[in-house]
N, C-alpha and C positions, 0 to 999 in steps of 0.2 A: 467341057464338062457340063452336063445337064443339071439344072437345079430341079431335083426330084423331091425336094422337101425333107430329105434325110436329116440335115443339120437343123432345119427349122423345127422339126418334130422333137428332136432331142433338146434343143434350147427351151422349147415350151415346157417340156417335162421338168427340166432343171429349175424352171421358174414357177412350177406348180400351176401352169396354164393348161387347160384341157384342149385337146385336139381330137381329130376324127379317128385316131388310132393310137396304139401304144408303141413307143419306139422299142427296138430290139437290138441286142448285142449278141452275136453268135459266140462270143468268148472263145474263139478258136485261134490257135497259133499253129503248132505243127500239124493239126488236123487238116488244114487246108492243103498241105502237101500230100498227105495220104489220100485225100479225096481226089486229087488230080493225078494220082498214080506216079507221083514223083518222090524219090527218096529225100528225106529231110536233109541229109548231108549235101545233096546236090543243090538244094535251094538255099541252104544256110549261108553259103559263100557266094551266091549268085544273086545280086540285088534285083536284077530284072526278072529273074525267075521267081524269086520270093514275092515280088510285087504282083506278078501275074497270077500265081496260085492263090494269093490272099484276096485279090480283087474278084477273081472268078468264084471263089467260095462265098464271099460276101454277097455277091449278086445272086448266086444260086440259092442261098439260104435266107434271102430277103433281110439281111442285116443292115442296120444303119451305120455300122462301124466296120472298118477294115483294119486288120492287124498284119502289116507286112514283115514284122520282125519275128523270125521263127525260133530264136534261141536266146534266152535271157542270160545264159551262162557265158556267152562269148567275151564280154568285157573282162572276166576274171583271167582269161588267157593273156590279155594285154597287161594285167597286173603281175604277170610272171608266175601265176599259179598253174598247177597241172589241171588240165581239163580234158576229159576223154569225150570224144564226139562220136557216138554211135552212128551207124549208117542211117537209121530210121527212127531216131528218138532224140530227146534233149541231150545236151552235154551233161556230163556228170563230173563232179568235183570230188575226188577220192580223199583229199587231205586238206590241211589248213596251213597257214603260214605265220600266224600270230600266236605266240605263247607267252611272250614277255613284253614289257613296256618298250624295250629296245626294238622289238620286232615291229611295233606300230610305227616308229620313226622310219623304219626301212621300207615300209610299204611303197610299192611302185604306183603312186597316185598319178595317173596320166592326165594330160590336158585334153578334154574331149574335142577341142577345136584344132588340135595338132595331129593330123592324120598319121604322121610318122611315129608318134608315140602310141597310137592305138589303132593299128590296121584292122583288127577284128571289129571293134566298135564302129569304125568308119564304114564297114560293110553294112552294119545296121542303119547307119545314117543314109547311106546310098539307097537302101531299100525303101526308106521313107521318101527320098527324093524321086525315085522311080515311080512309086505309087502316086505321088502328087501329080506327076506328068501324065499318068496313064488312066486314072479313074474316069469312068464314063459318066458317073453321076456324083452328086455332092455328098458322098459318104464321108463320115468323120474318120480321119486317119489317126490311128493311135500310135504314139510313141510307146516305148516299153522300158521300164526299169524296175529293179527291186528297190524297196524302201531302205532307208538308212540302217535300221537295226537288222534287217534281213541281210543286207550286203555285209555288214560287219560280222554277222554270224557265219557267213561263208568264209571269211578270212580267218576267223578264230576257231571255227567249229561251233555250231549252234549249242550243242550240249555243254561244251566247255564254257561258252559265254554265259549260259544260264547259271552255272555254278559261280562264275566270276562275279556276276551281278550281286550275289550274296556275300562273297568273301573278299572281293577286290573290286567294288563298284567303280572306284575312281578310274581304274585302268580301262574298264568297259566304256565309261563316259569319254575318255580321251580317244579311244578307238572310234566311237560313233561320231564324235566331233570331227575327227580327221576324215571320215568317210562321207559325211553329209555334203560337203562342197562338191565332191566327185559326182554323187547322185544328182545334185542340182545342176551341175554342168552338163551331164549327159542328157538330162531332161530338156534343158534349154537348147542344146545343140540339135536335138531332134525336132523341136518346134521351129527353129531356124530353117531346118531342112524341109519343113512342110507338114509336120504333125499338127493336127487341129484339135487334139485332145491329149492331155497328160494322163497316161495310164501307168500307175505305180502299184505294184503288188507288194504287200508287206505281211506275209504270213506269220512272221515271228512276233508281230504285234498282237497276235491272237490272245483273247482272254483265257484260252485254254493253256497258254504258256506263261503269261505274266499277269500280274494283278493290275487293277486300275492305277494304283499309285506308281507301280513300275512303268506302266505305259506313259504316264506323265514324265517320269524321271528319265527314261531311256529312249522313248520313241516319239511321243506326241509332239514335243517341241521341235524335233528334227524334221518330222513330216511337215510341220507348219513352216519351217525355214524353207524347205523346197517349194512349197505351195506359194509362199510369199515371193520367192524369187521368180516363179512362173508368172504370178499376177503382176509383178513389177515390170515384166517385159512384154506381156501379151494378155489378151482377154480369152485365151483358150480355156475351156472348162477343165477342171481337175478331178480325176477319178482315182480313188484309192480302193484296192481290194484287200480285205483282211479275212483270212480263213477262220473257221471255228466259231467259237462263241464271242459275239461282239455286243451282246445286250448289256453286259456289265460295264463296258467302256464306251457306250454310245454317246453319252454326253461329252466324254473326253474327245472322241473322234470329231464331234461337231466343232470343237474348239480349234481343230487344225485348219479350218477354213476351206476344207475340201468341198467341192460342189456336189459330189455324189459318192456314196459308199456302196461298193459291190460287196454284198453279204452272202455268207455261206448257206448252203441248203439245210444245214442242221439247225438253223435259227428259225424260230416261229415268226412268220412274216407279219402277223398282226401285232405281235409284241415289238418287233423291230420298228414298225411304223409308229406305234404309240410312243416308243422311246425316242425316235428320231424327230417326231413332230413334223413341222414344216421348215425346220432349220437346215435340213440336208436331204437331197433326193436319194432314193434307194435304187439299186440295181440287183436283180437276182430272181429267184433263188431256187430254180428247178434242180433236182438231184441229177448231177452230171452222169453218174454211173448207173443208178437204177433206172433213170428215164432216158437220157440222151444216148448212152451207150447200149443199154440192155433192154429198154422198153420198146414200145411200138409207137407209130405216129399217132394212133388214137389216144394212147395214154398220155403222150406229150401234149396233145391238144387239150385234153380234159384237165390236166394239171395246170396248164398255162391259163385256162379259163378260171380255174379256182384261185390262182394267184392274183390275177387281175381283179377278180371279185373281192379278194381280201384286202388288197392295198393299192390297186391301180386305178380305181374309178375316179379318183380326184386328182389325177396326175401326180407329179413328183416321183414317177416310177418308170423304170426301163426293164423290160422283160429279158431275162438272160439265165444261163445256168448259174448255180451257186458257186461254182469254181470252173476251171477251164474244161471245155468240151474235150473228152478223152479222144485220143488219136484214132481209135477204132470205131467211133460213133458212126452209125449209118447216116448217109446224107439225108435220107427220108425223115429221120427223127428231127434233125436240126432244121430242115425245111418246114416241118410241121410247127415248130416253135415260131418261125418267122410268119407263117400264115396265120397262126392263132392270134397273134397280136393285131392283125388287120381284121380278121373275120369276127373276132369277139364282139366288136361294136356293131356288127351287122346281123348278129345271130338273133333269132326270134326270142 
């Protein structure tokens, strides 16, 4: 594996140290399979193929990160839930399994280190292992998990959980308490397998769904538990992605101990930086649909420059989409983002 400076550039950004370019995360998961002409379902269960398409896409798009896990819904199958796996898209969960307190006790919480208990999740682990063996350069390898409150929402139904937060908050707290060790275990297992970054997506923590007080009560402390567990076993950087409005909870997010917040394209970047200060690095926040999927390379370049102008000149910043790169995004647009992060510093 060649030391091409990918990890060093990222580490510098996380420490607010300036380098000769801005690091980039292509924020691509299933998109890498589509780019390679491979059906998602083919790569979903084939760790070597998953690693190959993710590596190829990362190198093509000049990303400093590679994401070999193509479907975050797989572990729910191991929990005994119904998951539908389309041929060429993410798995979909049509129902939920928790309605009562008794159902929480019955949840099939598997041991992430016991392959016989979680054959689906083990495929994800093997994809990380295969990536670690195959990467030609020192790309950061991302593990992948949903955050505690988001995972709990899948088991209970997010809308149901939102109502229960108001009318039966103790039951929701018991559910999230039960889920958090599973999330932590899955994250740690992936790090043991070779992940060099903790990547946790927690859209249900959005300020568009819960208030700052609810974030503290139902989410923030649980995110911190996972991050503390990671920092207790490893020095890998911890990334949390939260969709929607995060300005109102920025100070609360900083208290989780995360190294970097991946923030949504709907958030004003200058306000995000002012709120985050130098306490947490930021990653984002190009519009994934308007620009990456539907724009032109020239538009992606121009908007990337504007974003670096706004919050990336003093480091503490990683250029990326504000949410996942859509599966149908043209390669040329994502490649333009990767080039922009390098060419910005050399432009007249």
